[in-house]
SEVEXTI-429501 format. One record per residue (C-alpha): residue number from 1; residue in one letter; chain; z, x, y. Coordinates in steps of 0.1 Angstrom, whole numbers, plus 2048, in hexadecimal, padded with zeros to 3 digits. Each point is the difference from the previous one (the first is absolute). Layout:
N
@seq->NUM; type->A; mol->A; c3->Z; c1->X; c2->Y
...
END
This chain:
193
@seq->1; type->M; mol->A; c3->253; c1->1E0; c2->B33
@seq->2; type->E; mol->A; c3->820; c1->808; c2->7EC
@seq->3; type->V; mol->A; c3->7FD; c1->7DF; c2->7ED
@seq->4; type->A; mol->A; c3->7DC; c1->809; c2->7F6
@seq->5; type->V; mol->A; c3->80A; c1->822; c2->7F4
@seq->6; type->F; mol->A; c3->81D; c1->7F2; c2->7ED
@seq->7; type->A; mol->A; c3->7EA; c1->7E5; c2->7EF
@seq->8; type->L; mol->A; c3->7E6; c1->81A; c2->7F7
@seq->9; type->F; mol->A; c3->818; c1->819; c2->7F0
@seq->10; type->A; mol->A; c3->815; c1->7E5; c2->7F0
@seq->11; type->A; mol->A; c3->7E1; c1->7F1; c2->7EF
@seq->12; type->L; mol->A; c3->7F5; c1->823; c2->7F6
@seq->13; type->A; mol->A; c3->822; c1->808; c2->7F1
@seq->14; type->L; mol->A; c3->800; c1->7DF; c2->7EC
@seq->15; type->A; mol->A; c3->7DD; c1->805; c2->7F4
@seq->16; type->S; mol->A; c3->805; c1->824; c2->7F5
@seq->17; type->A; mol->A; c3->821; c1->7F7; c2->7F0
@seq->18; type->L; mol->A; c3->7EE; c1->7E5; c2->7EB
@seq->19; type->V; mol->A; c3->7E7; c1->81B; c2->7F5
@seq->20; type->V; mol->A; c3->81D; c1->817; c2->7F6
@seq->21; type->V; mol->A; c3->80D; c1->7E6; c2->7E7
@seq->22; type->T; mol->A; c3->7DF; c1->7F1; c2->7F4
@seq->23; type->H; mol->A; c3->7E9; c1->81E; c2->7FC
@seq->24; type->R; mol->A; c3->7FD; c1->80F; c2->7DD
@seq->25; type->N; mol->A; c3->7F8; c1->823; c2->80B
@seq->26; type->P; mol->A; c3->820; c1->813; c2->809
@seq->27; type->V; mol->A; c3->7EE; c1->817; c2->819
@seq->28; type->Y; mol->A; c3->7F3; c1->7E3; c2->814
@seq->29; type->S; mol->A; c3->822; c1->7EF; c2->7FF
@seq->30; type->T; mol->A; c3->810; c1->820; c2->80D
@seq->31; type->M; mol->A; c3->7E6; c1->803; c2->81C
@seq->32; type->S; mol->A; c3->806; c1->7DC; c2->809
@seq->33; type->L; mol->A; c3->825; c1->807; c2->802
@seq->34; type->V; mol->A; c3->7F8; c1->81B; c2->81A
@seq->35; type->V; mol->A; c3->7EE; c1->7E6; c2->815
@seq->36; type->T; mol->A; c3->81E; c1->7E9; c2->7FC
@seq->37; type->L; mol->A; c3->819; c1->81A; c2->80B
@seq->38; type->V; mol->A; c3->7EC; c1->80B; c2->81E
@seq->39; type->S; mol->A; c3->7FC; c1->7DC; c2->80B
@seq->40; type->L; mol->A; c3->826; c1->7FC; c2->7FD
@seq->41; type->A; mol->A; c3->804; c1->81F; c2->816
@seq->42; type->V; mol->A; c3->7EB; c1->7F0; c2->81B
@seq->43; type->L; mol->A; c3->816; c1->7E1; c2->7FD
@seq->44; type->F; mol->A; c3->81F; c1->816; c2->805
@seq->45; type->V; mol->A; c3->7F0; c1->80E; c2->820
@seq->46; type->L; mol->A; c3->7FB; c1->7DC; c2->80C
@seq->47; type->L; mol->A; c3->824; c1->7F9; c2->7F9
@seq->48; type->G; mol->A; c3->80B; c1->81C; c2->816
@seq->49; type->A; mol->A; c3->80A; c1->818; c2->7E4
@seq->50; type->P; mol->A; c3->7E9; c1->81E; c2->802
@seq->51; type->F; mol->A; c3->818; c1->816; c2->7ED
@seq->52; type->L; mol->A; c3->7FF; c1->7E9; c2->7E2
@seq->53; type->A; mol->A; c3->7DA; c1->7FF; c2->803
@seq->54; type->V; mol->A; c3->7FE; c1->826; c2->7FF
@seq->55; type->L; mol->A; c3->818; c1->801; c2->7E2
@seq->56; type->Q; mol->A; c3->7EB; c1->7E6; c2->7EF
@seq->57; type->V; mol->A; c3->7E0; c1->815; c2->803
@seq->58; type->L; mol->A; c3->811; c1->822; c2->7F9
@seq->59; type->I; mol->A; c3->816; c1->7F7; c2->7E3
@seq->60; type->Y; mol->A; c3->7F0; c1->7E2; c2->7EE
@seq->61; type->T; mol->A; c3->7DB; c1->805; c2->808
@seq->62; type->G; mol->A; c3->801; c1->826; c2->803
@seq->63; type->A; mol->A; c3->818; c1->80A; c2->7E4
@seq->64; type->I; mol->A; c3->807; c1->7E5; c2->7E7
@seq->65; type->L; mol->A; c3->7DD; c1->7F1; c2->7FD
@seq->66; type->V; mol->A; c3->7F1; c1->823; c2->7FD
@seq->67; type->L; mol->A; c3->818; c1->806; c2->7E4
@seq->68; type->F; mol->A; c3->7F6; c1->7DF; c2->7EF
@seq->69; type->L; mol->A; c3->7DC; c1->808; c2->804
@seq->70; type->F; mol->A; c3->806; c1->823; c2->7F2
@seq->71; type->V; mol->A; c3->812; c1->7F2; c2->7E2
@seq->72; type->I; mol->A; c3->7E4; c1->7E7; c2->7FA
@seq->73; type->M; mol->A; c3->7E5; c1->81A; c2->802
@seq->74; type->L; mol->A; c3->813; c1->819; c2->7EB
@seq->75; type->L; mol->A; c3->806; c1->7E7; c2->7E4
@seq->76; type->N; mol->A; c3->7DC; c1->7F4; c2->802
@seq->77; type->V; mol->A; c3->80B; c1->7DC; c2->7FF
@seq->78; type->G; mol->A; c3->7E1; c1->7EA; c2->7FB
@seq->79; type->R; mol->A; c3->7FA; c1->7DB; c2->804
@seq->80; type->E; mol->A; c3->818; c1->7E8; c2->7F0
@seq->81; type->E; mol->A; c3->7F2; c1->7F1; c2->7E1
@seq->82; type->A; mol->A; c3->7F6; c1->7DC; c2->802
@seq->83; type->G; mol->A; c3->813; c1->7E7; c2->7EB
@seq->84; type->G; mol->A; c3->822; c1->806; c2->810
@seq->85; type->G; mol->A; c3->820; c1->7FD; c2->7EC
@seq->86; type->S; mol->A; c3->80F; c1->7E5; c2->7EC
@seq->87; type->K; mol->A; c3->80A; c1->7DF; c2->80F
@seq->88; type->L; mol->A; c3->824; c1->80A; c2->7FD
@seq->89; type->S; mol->A; c3->7FA; c1->81C; c2->819
@seq->90; type->K; mol->A; c3->7F5; c1->7E7; c2->81A
@seq->91; type->V; mol->A; c3->822; c1->7EF; c2->801
@seq->92; type->P; mol->A; c3->812; c1->81B; c2->813
@seq->93; type->A; mol->A; c3->7E3; c1->801; c2->819
@seq->94; type->L; mol->A; c3->803; c1->7DB; c2->806
@seq->95; type->V; mol->A; c3->826; c1->802; c2->804
@seq->96; type->A; mol->A; c3->7FC; c1->81D; c2->819
@seq->97; type->A; mol->A; c3->7E6; c1->7EC; c2->813
@seq->98; type->A; mol->A; c3->817; c1->7E2; c2->802
@seq->99; type->L; mol->A; c3->81D; c1->816; c2->80B
@seq->100; type->F; mol->A; c3->7EA; c1->810; c2->81B
@seq->101; type->G; mol->A; c3->7F4; c1->7DE; c2->80C
@seq->102; type->G; mol->A; c3->824; c1->7F3; c2->802
@seq->103; type->M; mol->A; c3->80B; c1->81F; c2->814
@seq->104; type->V; mol->A; c3->7E3; c1->7FB; c2->818
@seq->105; type->A; mol->A; c3->809; c1->7DC; c2->805
@seq->106; type->L; mol->A; c3->825; c1->809; c2->806
@seq->107; type->F; mol->A; c3->7F8; c1->81B; c2->819
@seq->108; type->S; mol->A; c3->7E7; c1->7E9; c2->812
@seq->109; type->W; mol->A; c3->819; c1->7E5; c2->802
@seq->110; type->R; mol->A; c3->81A; c1->818; c2->80E
@seq->111; type->A; mol->A; c3->7E7; c1->80E; c2->819
@seq->112; type->F; mol->A; c3->7F6; c1->7DF; c2->80E
@seq->113; type->R; mol->A; c3->822; c1->7F0; c2->804
@seq->114; type->D; mol->A; c3->80C; c1->7F7; c2->823
@seq->115; type->D; mol->A; c3->81A; c1->81B; c2->801
@seq->116; type->A; mol->A; c3->7F9; c1->817; c2->81D
@seq->117; type->L; mol->A; c3->801; c1->825; c2->7F9
@seq->118; type->A; mol->A; c3->80C; c1->819; c2->819
@seq->119; type->P; mol->A; c3->7E5; c1->816; c2->80F
@seq->120; type->L; mol->A; c3->7FD; c1->823; c2->7F3
@seq->121; type->T; mol->A; c3->80F; c1->81B; c2->816
@seq->122; type->E; mol->A; c3->7F2; c1->823; c2->805
@seq->123; type->E; mol->A; c3->81F; c1->80E; c2->7F0
@seq->124; type->F; mol->A; c3->7FD; c1->7EA; c2->7E1
@seq->125; type->V; mol->A; c3->7DC; c1->80D; c2->7F8
@seq->126; type->S; mol->A; c3->806; c1->824; c2->80A
@seq->127; type->L; mol->A; c3->7FA; c1->81D; c2->7E8
@seq->128; type->K; mol->A; c3->824; c1->80A; c2->801
@seq->129; type->T; mol->A; c3->80C; c1->7DE; c2->7F5
@seq->130; type->L; mol->A; c3->7E5; c1->7FF; c2->7E4
@seq->131; type->A; mol->A; c3->80A; c1->822; c2->7F3
@seq->132; type->G; mol->A; c3->825; c1->7F8; c2->802
@seq->133; type->A; mol->A; c3->7FB; c1->7E0; c2->7EC
@seq->134; type->L; mol->A; c3->7E8; c1->810; c2->7E7
@seq->135; type->F; mol->A; c3->815; c1->81F; c2->7F8
@seq->136; type->D; mol->A; c3->822; c1->7F0; c2->804
@seq->137; type->R; mol->A; c3->801; c1->7DC; c2->7F5
@seq->138; type->Y; mol->A; c3->7E0; c1->7FF; c2->7EB
@seq->139; type->L; mol->A; c3->801; c1->823; c2->7F1
@seq->140; type->L; mol->A; c3->804; c1->7F5; c2->7DC
@seq->141; type->V; mol->A; c3->7E4; c1->7E7; c2->803
@seq->142; type->F; mol->A; c3->7EA; c1->81B; c2->810
@seq->143; type->E; mol->A; c3->807; c1->818; c2->7E4
@seq->144; type->L; mol->A; c3->7FA; c1->7E5; c2->7E5
@seq->145; type->V; mol->A; c3->7DE; c1->7F8; c2->80F
@seq->146; type->G; mol->A; c3->7F6; c1->824; c2->7FD
@seq->147; type->L; mol->A; c3->80C; c1->801; c2->7DC
@seq->148; type->L; mol->A; c3->7EE; c1->7E0; c2->7F9
@seq->149; type->L; mol->A; c3->7DF; c1->80F; c2->80D
@seq->150; type->L; mol->A; c3->805; c1->81F; c2->7EA
@seq->151; type->V; mol->A; c3->807; c1->7EA; c2->7E1
@seq->152; type->A; mol->A; c3->7E1; c1->7EB; c2->808
@seq->153; type->V; mol->A; c3->7EA; c1->81F; c2->801
@seq->154; type->I; mol->A; c3->80F; c1->80E; c2->7DF
@seq->155; type->A; mol->A; c3->7FC; c1->7DE; c2->7EF
@seq->156; type->A; mol->A; c3->7DC; c1->7FD; c2->80B
@seq->157; type->T; mol->A; c3->7F9; c1->822; c2->7F3
@seq->158; type->V; mol->A; c3->810; c1->7F8; c2->7DE
@seq->159; type->L; mol->A; c3->7EF; c1->7DF; c2->7FD
@seq->160; type->A; mol->A; c3->7DE; c1->80E; c2->809
@seq->161; type->R; mol->A; c3->803; c1->81D; c2->7E7
@seq->162; type->R; mol->A; c3->807; c1->7EA; c2->7E2
@seq->163; type->P; mol->A; c3->7E8; c1->809; c2->7E4
@seq->164; type->R; mol->A; c3->7E4; c1->7E8; c2->7F9
@seq->165; type->P; mol->A; c3->7FE; c1->7F0; c2->7DE
@seq->166; type->E; mol->A; c3->7E4; c1->817; c2->7F4
@seq->167; type->E; mol->A; c3->815; c1->81E; c2->80B
@seq->168; type->R; mol->A; c3->81F; c1->7F7; c2->7EC
@seq->169; type->E; mol->A; c3->808; c1->811; c2->7DF
@seq->170; type->P; mol->A; c3->803; c1->7E9; c2->7E2
@seq->171; type->L; mol->A; c3->824; c1->7F9; c2->7F6
@seq->172; type->G; mol->A; c3->7FB; c1->806; c2->7DB
@seq->173; type->P; mol->A; c3->7FF; c1->821; c2->7ED
@seq->174; type->R; mol->A; c3->7E2; c1->817; c2->806
@seq->175; type->P; mol->A; c3->7E6; c1->803; c2->7E6
@seq->176; type->Q; mol->A; c3->804; c1->820; c2->7EB
@seq->177; type->G; mol->A; c3->7E0; c1->810; c2->80C
@seq->178; type->E; mol->A; c3->80C; c1->803; c2->824
@seq->179; type->S; mol->A; c3->812; c1->81E; c2->80C
@seq->180; type->G; mol->A; c3->820; c1->7FC; c2->812
@seq->181; type->S; mol->A; c3->824; c1->802; c2->7F6
@seq->182; type->G; mol->A; c3->7F9; c1->80F; c2->7E2
@seq->183; type->S; mol->A; c3->7FD; c1->80D; c2->7DE
@seq->184; type->G; mol->A; c3->7E1; c1->814; c2->805
@seq->185; type->A; mol->A; c3->7E9; c1->7E5; c2->7F2
@seq->186; type->G; mol->A; c3->7DB; c1->809; c2->7FE
@seq->187; type->A; mol->A; c3->7EE; c1->81E; c2->7F4
@seq->188; type->P; mol->A; c3->7F8; c1->81D; c2->818
@seq->189; type->G; mol->A; c3->7DB; c1->7FA; c2->801
@seq->190; type->E; mol->A; c3->802; c1->7DA; c2->801
@seq->191; type->A; mol->A; c3->7F2; c1->7EE; c2->81E
@seq->192; type->A; mol->A; c3->816; c1->7E9; c2->814
@seq->193; type->P; mol->A; c3->7F9; c1->7DA; c2->7FD
END
């Protein structure tokens, strides 16, 4: 029974993760990320780590994704325009994909070696040990991840609020008939252009 539940939620996590990165609508991508993270929480329960599953649901699904969805709705981000970017912008994506594939191959090779791993003990997976490692040994990394999430939200806000080409002001000098910085051009009864 456990194998069937694992297969179901692993397939659901993979399928929804693919929707996250392939869908053009950011709201659908965010909702698919919710499905992915809840599926990962179920996998944590199957691994015998219910505390991590609760943290996954409370922090990531309950807080961070609601924040992402709020930012997307607040900024009214629409569909991505078809046409993509230039061919030069696809080069970093291909490099990142090759790097990711190499890392997956390396980790898979290490996981399926013949080296026997020691079994996990109850003390090793306890909450006290996790908290000690997180706030002692990995405190800087923990704080940097929080800072990275903050920078990501700010960057998304700035990028989404860029003025569209039709909203930008012309770079040259204004015509004399327009009011603005000025010298009082235009007669009092004159209609604006």
